[in-house]
N, C-alpha and C positions, 0 to 999 in steps of 0.2 A: 380369400376374404369374402363375409359372408356379404349382400348388398344390402344397399340402401332400402329402406322400406317405407312404403306408404298404406300396410294396412293396421292402419291405428285401431280399428277393433279388436284385432291379438294382440296387439300393445297392450291395452286396457284387461282385456279378458283374462291374459294369462300375467298380468303384475310385472311386466318384463321391465327390467332397469333401464332407467336413461337418466342422463346428465344433462341437465340445461345450462347451456353455456351465457347465457342473458346476463345482462348486470344485475346485480342485486336488488337493483329500485323496480325494475321490470319483473323480476322472481317474487318481490314481496307483492304486487298488484294481482297476481293470480297464476296458479302453477297446478301440476296434477300430484295425484295421491301417491307418496313415494318418492318423488322425484327430485335428485340431489340438485344443487346449485353450485357450481363451479365455473363461473364465470372469465371468459376470453380477458376483458377490460372491466375494472371498478367502476361507479358510476361517475367519477371524477376523469376516470380517462375515456370513457364513453361518449360523454356531454362534449369532452375536447375533439374527439375525433368526426361528433355529428357536427360540431361549428365548422372544424375543417374541410368537409363533406358538401356542406351547403355553398360556402366560400370560395373551395377550390377545385371542390368534382372527388370523383372515387380514387384516382390515383394518389394526389396527395394525401387523401384521408386514411389509403390503406399504409403507404408512408410512414404518417406520422403515428400511428399503429404499431407499427414495427418498432419505433422508437420509445415510445411509451413502455411497450409490453416486450423487454431485451432483457440482455445479461442474466443474474441471478432469478429477479422476476418472473422473467419466461420460465427457465428451469423448474421454478417451485409449482409453476401453472402445468407446466407439462407431467411433472412428477405426479401430481395430483389425477389427473386423466388418467395418466398413465394406471395407477392406481386401482382407480375407480374401474378400468378398463379389464382390469389383472381379474379385481375381484367379480369383478360381473361381466364375463365372457360372452353372455349371449343379451348384452345391452345395447344401447343406442345412443348416437349425440343427437341434441338440436337446437335452433336458435331461434330468433324469431320466426322467418318464414324460411328457413332451411337454406339458406342463404350461406354468405361469405363468413360469418363468423364459424358457423359448423366447419365450412368446408378448409376454413384456415386449422382450428384446432383439429380435424381429419389430417391433415397435410403435416403439421407439425408432429403427431403423435406417429404417423409412419415416418419419417425421415430422423426425428429424433428418438424416438423409444421403439421403433420399430415395429410398431404395433398397428395393424391393420382394423377400424374400427368404424362400423356403419353410422349413418345418420338416418334420421327423418326426414323423409322428403317433405317440404312444406313446413316442417319446423312445426312449432307452438300456435302457430295462426292455425295451420290445417289440423292439428289437434282438437284447438277448442272449436273451430268450427264443425267438426265432426260432431262435438260432444253436445252442442248446442241443437242441431240438425237431430240428434238421437233423442234427444229431449222432447223435442217439438213433436216426433212422430210416437215417442210414449206415451203424453200425454193424450193423444188422438186415437191411440189404437188400443192400447191395454185395459184390460177390466179391473178396473182401481176401486175400492171399496174404502171408506171412512170411517173412523172411530171418533164420535163425541161423546159429549158427556160432561157433565158441571165440574167443577174446577175440583181436582182431589180425588176423583173416581177412580185413578189408578191405569189411565189411557197409555200411558208407556210402556207399563208393565203388560199389558195385552199384549203390543207390540213384539217385546221380548219374547211371551209367549209362544209369538205361531214362528218362531225359528225364521224360515229363509223367505215367509212370504211377505213382509214386513218391511217398512221404507220408514227409518225413525229420523223424520226431518229434524226434531231437536236434536238430539243427539249429534249430527251432522251440523248442525249450526252450533254447535255446545252452547245451548240455552234452554231454557224450561217453558219458556214461549208466551208466560204470562208478565202483569207488570213487576214481579218477584222473580222473574226466570234468570236473572244475569248469575255467569256461574263465578268461580276464583280465578279463572284464568279465560283469557283472550277468546272472542269468537273468531272465525275466519273470516278473510278476505270474500267479497262476494262472490269474487271469481273462482276460490276455491271450493264455497260451497256448493257453486251450481255441477263445477266437475265431478266432485266426489258425489253428487244426487245422480249424476249422469251415468256414472262408473256403474255406482250400485245397481240402477235399473238395468244397465247392459248386462250385470254378471249375473242376475234374477233371471231376465230373459233367454239367458245361455242354456240355466239351469231348467229350463223348460217350468219355471212358477206360472200357475194357471191364472192366481188373483193378486193383488197387488195392495198391500193393506199402510194407509197413510191415518194419521189421527188429524184432524178435525181441523186444521190451522187456518188463522187468521194471514194474512197477507207477508206480516212482516214476523219474524220468528226472531227477535231480539232486531240486532239490526241488518239481519240477512233475508234478503227478500225471496220469496217462493217464487220461482219461474212464472212468469205472467200467463204461458200457455197452462200450464199445470193447475195456476191457483184459477182460472176459468174453470178448468174442468172440474175443481173442487165443488163447485157449485151447484153441479148437476150429480155428481157421480151417488152413488146410493149409499146409506148412511145407516150404522149400526151404533144404537145408544146405550152408553153403558150406565150402571147405576151403581149406588152403594148409600149404605147411611151416613146421614152427617158426622155423628161419633168417627167411624173408619175413616172419612175425609178429613177430618181434623188429625186425626193420627198421622196419614199419609203425608197431608202437608207441613206436621210438626216433623218429621223423619225427614223429607225432603230439601227444605227451604229454614230449618232450623239445625238440627244436629249434624245433617251431612253437610249441609253450606257451611257453616260453621268449622267443619273437620276439613274442608276444604280449604280455606284459608288457612288453618293452623298448618296443615301440609303444605302449603306455599310459601306462606310468610313467617312460618315461628312463633314468637312470642307475641308481636304485632298483629299475628291473625286475627282473634278474637276481636280487638278494637275495628279492623276492617270489615270483618265481618257484621259488625254493630252496627256500624256506619252505613255498609250496604243494605241491610235492612229497612233501616231509618229513612233512607234517600228511597227506597222503593215506596215508601209509603207516602215519602211527600210526593212523589211521582204524580199519585193518584189524588192528592187533596182537594184540588179544585173539583172533581167528580163527586169525590166524598160528601163535598161543601163542609164548610169550616167548624161547627160544633162536631159532626161525627169526626174528623181528623183528629181535631184534641184530643178527644176521649182515646180513640185507639192509640196515638201516640203517645199517651199517656201509660196504658194498659204495657205496650211494647216497651217500654221504658224503664218500667218495673220488672219487666220479664228477664230483661237485658242484664240488669244490676242484679237480680238472684242468680241468673247463669253467671255471671261473672264472679259473684261471691262463692257461690257452693256447687255449680254446674248442675242445678237442678233446671228443668226446662219445662218446667208444670204450667207456669202461669202465661207461656206464650199460647196456652189452648185459648185463653178467653180472645184474644186479640183476631187469632186466628177463627174461630169461631163466629165473631162478631162481621167479620169483613166477609167472610163465606154469606153468611144470611142476608147482611146487609147491602152488600156490594155487588158480587159476583153473580150470586145465585137468581136475583130478579133478570139478568142480562141473559143468563141461560136458558130459566123458562121461555124468555123472547125468542132464544134462536130455536129452542126446541119447536115452538108453536109454528115458526117460519120454515124449519125445515120439515115439518111434520110428514109430506107428501113423499119425501125421500127414504125415511127410515122403515128398512126393512125387519130390524128384530129389536128388542131393548130387552136388557136383564142388568145380573150382576156378574163380576168377571169371569167364574169359572162356564158360565152359561153362554158368554159373548164370545169367549175362546172357543167354546164347543160347536157356537151358532158358524164361525167364521173357518175353522174348520173343515167341516161337514160343508159347508158351502164351496171351498177351495176343491174338495174332492169332486163335487158337482161339476162344478168350471173343467175340471181337468177332464173327468169323463166327457161331458158334451164335447169337448174340444178334438178327441180321438176318434 
């Protein structure tokens, strides 16, 4: 039999399959990339056993658990674990602390299915603490550089062109970062976001990446919060400023926030997708109405409504350019002008997309050479 493991780094670097036997409610609050939830007890069973433990102690709780998970129900769960073990012979089991629940699953697999299957020592809690510690160390020691720029300049495109040296916080958070950035599909739980970020950084370090490029984000990416240590670092990391024409930015926003977002909603919701998309766009404008001011909000809302009506009627998206352009010049751009001035001392380079990508690649090569 393979030994139980506490090599948390290798588990994440090698994408080792793991089965989480915690209850669904625990799993939903946070888990790790690629992990499968096959619980020993469902939420109600766990609640009953927990109450019994508090009132009557561990032995009584174990006996109740054995009664609740018995017969055909026990057989079904053992079959699911056995299937996972056979399909993933290199994998591991874990529960919250690597204690009783994972031990029971391990014992049942051995006695009922004849399968020796190892556990993760310390369980979810130890894995989670390892990732939190690795995030703290990364924020303090790695060579981060930020890509900033006005709305619509294509900062995410720059990250995509940098291959393995970038970390797409918006991609991990499933949100485009702005007031209009909510996607058709939900964001991950905060813990899932943090875990995925930590694993991404671990893998980059293992690949000997010399610089780590992030978009210059606010603390919140939608409802996902950038870990405090990293966000504090982002207030001092060097910055590269991405530039583009107003026309280029309008076209990029039209594609991302109208054409592509509409497509996402239709792919998710079918016939009702366009209505959901239109409501999302309108609500995004409502969300910043106080900052826009009453008159400006009313004017932009009318333009947006007309654009959505024409899009629904004919599929044409041309009218959307009017509210996008007005929102950029009248709302977003003044904020970014102020931001650039406040961050001027940290800006190493400024230019359009090709020049910025070339600069960051050369910077990475230089940093790698210096590290040798």
